[in-house]
N, C-alpha and C positions, 0 to 999 in steps of 0.2 A: 773645489774638492780638497779634501785633506791631503797633506803631504807627509803625515807621520802617524804611526801607531806606536803608542807607548804603554807598556805594561809595568805596573808598579806593585810591589809588595812592601808595605810599610810595617816596620817592627819597632814600636815604641818601647822604651824602657819604662816600666811602670813602678809605682811606689809599692814597696813590700810585696812584689810579685803578684799584684792584683791582675785580674783578667784583662787581656788586651782588647777584647771584642768591643767594649764601649769606645775605645780609642780608634779602632779601625772604623767603626760606624761614623765617628766624627770626621775621619779622613775621607771617607766616601761622601759624606755630606759636602765637603769642600768641592769635590768633583761635581756633584749634583748641582750645586749653586753656580758652577762655572758655565753650565749650558752646553758642554761638549758631549758628543755621543760617547757612551761608555758601556761596558759590560762587566759585571762583577762575577768572578769565578772563585772557586774555593780557596785558591792560594794567591791570587793576584787580581787586579782590576786592569782592564785594557781600555785606553782612551784613544779617540780618533780626532785628529785636528791638525792645526798648524804647530810645528815643532816648538817654536818659541813660546807659544801660548801654553802648550802642554808642560813644558819645563817650568813655567811660572806656576802652574797649578801644583806641581810637585813641591816647589819651594813653599807655596801656601800651605800644603798639607803638613810639611815638616814644621812650619811655624805654628800651626794649629796644635800639633802634638805637644810642643813646648808650652804653649799658652794654657793647655788644660792639665798640665802637671807632669809630663814626661821629662826626664832629665836629659835624655838624648834619643836619637832616632836613627835606625838603619833603614835605608830605602834601597831596595833591590830593583833596578830599573832595566828594562829591555826596550830598545828603540829600533823601529824600522822606519828609516827616512827614505822617501821616494819622491823627489821633486815633481815627477810627472803625475803624481796622485796615487793614493792608496786608501782602501776602505777595509774594515774588518771582514766584510762579506767576501772580498776578493780572496781571502785566505781560508774562510770557513764554510762558505756556501755549499760546497760539495759534500760536507759532512752532516748537513741538516736534513732531517726527514722530510 
């Protein structure tokens, strides 16, 4: 079972104020390739897994932003660490129809 939920909003600095959405798409692709469970929301993406692995994914996302042309990146991160185990559904199930 996962021991952490990590939500990330990645804000890359783009060249000449270009649209950030293609950059965000690339960041989400890094998450997809990692194989962790995740959910994309309008302002952030939440991942579920082992804390160390999730932090590595965040580092990979930042590196990808630089690789594709961003000069710097702001990553706003929220972490819920629960060694006994935690899943996204534990927090959201009661709100689903």
